[in-house]
Backbone bond lengths (Angstrom), bond angles and torsions (degrees), N, CA, C in turn:
res aa  C-N    CA-C-N  psi(-1)  N-CA   C-N-CA  omega(-1)  CA-C   N-CA-C  phi
1 M - - - 1.511 - - 1.456 107.56 -
2 G 1.370 116.55 146.23 1.406 120.84 178.13 1.516 109.19 -141.02
3 L 1.350 113.42 -179.99 1.381 122.20 177.36 1.517 108.80 -87.55
4 K 1.353 117.23 117.70 1.563 118.90 -178.61 1.469 107.22 -105.08
5 L 1.373 112.46 133.79 1.442 120.40 173.64 1.445 115.05 -94.95
6 S 1.277 118.02 148.61 1.476 125.37 177.03 1.511 107.32 -98.02
7 T 1.322 117.18 143.65 1.417 120.29 175.98 1.547 111.50 -82.14
8 K 1.296 115.53 -7.48 1.471 118.87 -177.82 1.602 106.92 -103.30
9 R 1.245 117.45 108.35 1.446 121.06 -177.92 1.554 109.30 -142.71
10 K 1.302 112.57 130.89 1.442 119.52 -179.62 1.544 109.81 -69.91
11 G 1.270 115.90 155.05 1.452 121.25 179.68 1.518 119.05 90.39
12 G 1.325 113.84 -6.60 1.494 122.10 178.19 1.479 114.45 66.17
13 A 1.361 121.86 27.12 1.394 122.96 174.62 1.500 112.53 -56.67
14 S 1.303 117.66 141.26 1.490 121.49 -177.85 1.513 108.84 -76.30
15 K 1.330 111.88 161.02 1.486 120.35 179.58 1.537 109.57 -57.98
16 R 1.329 114.59 -44.92 1.492 118.04 -179.02 1.554 113.01 -62.75
17 R 1.304 116.61 -38.40 1.486 121.54 177.28 1.563 108.08 -65.85
18 Q 1.297 116.29 -47.76 1.500 121.10 179.49 1.523 111.84 -54.52
19 I 1.328 114.99 -46.77 1.463 122.97 -178.49 1.481 107.91 -66.62
20 S 1.364 121.67 -44.49 1.403 124.76 178.66 1.482 113.08 -57.41
21 D 1.366 113.87 -45.66 1.485 117.06 -178.67 1.528 109.69 -68.28
22 A 1.334 116.56 -38.42 1.500 118.61 176.81 1.503 113.55 -62.12
23 I 1.310 115.64 -40.33 1.491 119.83 178.15 1.567 112.14 -57.78
24 E 1.341 114.86 -44.15 1.455 118.54 179.72 1.552 111.27 -62.67
25 I 1.250 118.67 -35.08 1.437 124.89 178.49 1.525 108.42 -74.86
26 A 1.309 118.50 -41.02 1.489 121.43 -179.61 1.509 111.95 -66.30
27 K 1.319 119.36 -28.87 1.463 122.63 174.99 1.518 110.03 -57.70
28 D 1.297 115.45 -46.33 1.447 121.78 -176.23 1.535 109.39 -66.54
29 Y 1.330 115.55 -40.25 1.503 120.69 -176.74 1.521 111.98 -89.52
30 R 1.313 116.26 -5.73 1.484 122.49 179.27 1.509 111.05 54.89
31 T 1.293 113.22 52.70 1.510 118.47 178.25 1.577 111.90 -133.11
32 D 1.210 118.21 169.00 1.481 126.14 174.77 1.478 114.18 -75.97
33 V 1.304 118.02 165.46 1.512 119.51 175.09 1.560 104.71 -123.36
34 Y 1.295 111.18 135.20 1.500 120.28 -179.58 1.531 110.10 -117.71
35 W 1.331 117.07 139.58 1.465 123.51 171.33 1.444 107.03 -128.52
36 E 1.351 115.14 119.52 1.473 125.30 176.72 1.529 109.15 55.68
37 G 1.291 116.27 44.58 1.507 122.81 176.33 1.558 114.69 81.00
38 E 1.272 121.18 2.21 1.403 126.34 -178.19 1.488 111.85 -114.29
39 V 1.258 117.54 139.84 1.537 122.61 176.42 1.525 106.96 -71.71
40 V 1.347 119.08 120.97 1.396 121.59 -179.74 1.631 109.79 -108.98
41 W 1.368 115.16 -13.28 1.442 120.85 177.73 1.389 110.82 -156.82
42 R 1.320 120.59 131.52 1.516 124.10 -178.55 1.536 109.39 -109.92
43 Y 1.331 115.09 127.28 1.511 117.78 176.33 1.515 108.65 -61.98
44 A 1.239 123.27 -44.03 1.490 123.64 -177.63 1.467 112.77 -55.20
45 D 1.350 118.68 -42.76 1.425 123.89 179.98 1.604 110.60 -64.70
46 W 1.352 112.58 -47.08 1.480 115.88 175.73 1.461 115.16 -59.94
47 A 1.412 116.90 -42.32 1.482 120.59 -178.22 1.544 110.38 -60.14
48 R 1.364 111.61 -45.33 1.520 117.54 179.81 1.481 111.07 -59.35
49 Q 1.318 116.11 -48.72 1.514 119.83 -174.97 1.518 111.92 -70.98
50 S 1.325 116.15 -36.17 1.496 116.18 -176.78 1.537 112.02 -87.03
51 G 1.300 118.56 -8.48 1.475 122.89 176.65 1.566 107.71 80.86
52 D 1.344 116.34 15.91 1.505 120.25 173.94 1.518 110.30 -68.26
53 R 1.306 113.84 110.28 1.503 117.69 -178.82 1.489 112.84 -99.48
54 R 1.327 121.61 15.80 1.427 120.45 177.72 1.498 109.64 -69.49
55 D 1.336 111.87 109.23 1.503 122.08 172.66 1.544 110.80 56.13
56 M 1.321 119.20 43.75 1.443 123.99 -179.42 1.590 111.69 -62.26
57 A 1.308 114.43 -24.08 1.519 117.41 -178.71 1.540 109.10 -67.25
58 A 1.315 118.69 -30.45 1.433 122.52 176.03 1.511 112.89 -73.36
59 V 1.289 117.95 -25.25 1.453 120.77 -178.14 1.505 110.60 -85.30
60 A 1.274 117.74 -36.64 1.494 120.14 -172.29 1.475 111.61 -70.20
């Protein structure tokens, strides 16, 4: 399961901004971010690169 973004958002926020906001939330929930059905950011990749070892066994 991951965080799914909707293309319909009030306020005219850009796609880049929406994805950026979703990534920050996804880090807390340790999940991936999807845009229009495609993965645009993976928690496991970020955790590996950043050295974040919080519960890596669950991600691998």
